[in-house]
C-alpha positions as CSV (number, residue, x, y, z in Angstrom):
1,X,162.2,7.4,74.2
2,X,160.0,6.0,71.4
3,X,157.2,8.4,72.4
4,X,159.5,11.4,72.3
5,X,161.0,10.5,68.9
6,X,157.5,10.0,67.4
7,X,156.2,13.3,68.9
8,X,159.2,15.4,67.9
9,X,158.1,17.8,65.2
10,X,159.7,17.4,61.8
11,X,160.6,21.1,61.9
12,X,163.4,20.3,64.4
13,X,165.0,17.9,61.9
14,X,164.4,20.0,58.9
15,X,166.3,23.0,60.3
16,X,169.4,20.7,60.2
17,X,168.7,19.5,56.7
18,X,167.4,16.2,57.9
19,X,164.1,14.3,57.8
20,X,162.8,12.1,60.5
21,X,161.7,9.7,57.7
22,X,165.3,9.1,56.6
23,X,166.8,8.5,60.1
24,X,167.1,5.1,61.7
25,X,166.4,5.5,65.4
26,X,167.2,2.8,67.9
27,X,168.1,2.2,71.6
28,X,171.4,0.4,72.3
29,X,172.6,-1.1,75.5
30,X,176.0,-2.8,76.1
31,X,176.8,-5.6,78.4
32,X,173.4,-7.2,78.2
33,X,172.3,-10.5,76.6
34,X,169.2,-8.8,75.2
35,X,171.0,-5.8,73.6
36,X,170.3,-6.9,70.0
37,X,166.6,-7.6,70.8
38,X,166.3,-4.1,72.4
39,X,167.8,-2.5,69.3
40,X,165.5,-4.4,67.0
41,X,162.3,-3.7,69.0
42,X,163.2,0.0,69.4
43,X,163.9,0.5,65.7
44,X,160.5,-1.0,64.9
45,X,158.8,1.5,67.2
46,X,160.7,4.7,66.2
47,X,161.8,4.3,62.6
48,X,160.1,4.7,59.3
49,X,158.9,1.2,58.3
50,X,160.7,1.5,54.9
51,X,164.1,1.5,56.8
52,X,163.4,-1.1,59.4
53,X,164.1,-4.2,57.3
54,X,167.6,-3.1,56.4
55,X,168.4,-2.5,60.0
56,X,167.0,-5.9,61.2
57,X,169.2,-7.7,58.6
58,X,172.4,-5.6,59.4
59,X,174.4,-8.7,60.5
60,X,173.6,-10.9,57.6
């Protein structure tokens, strides 16, 4: 998934008035003890670094 998000051309987002640089992308899974870790690691791989810290501290 991370590869697809990274390779998706910005034009796709721009046609909907969005920018990939402003979107927080992450993978979520329920009923799993590692769900939060999966979300954290996936956001690091797929999201603009400027937005990652806010996501990682979302429960504080």
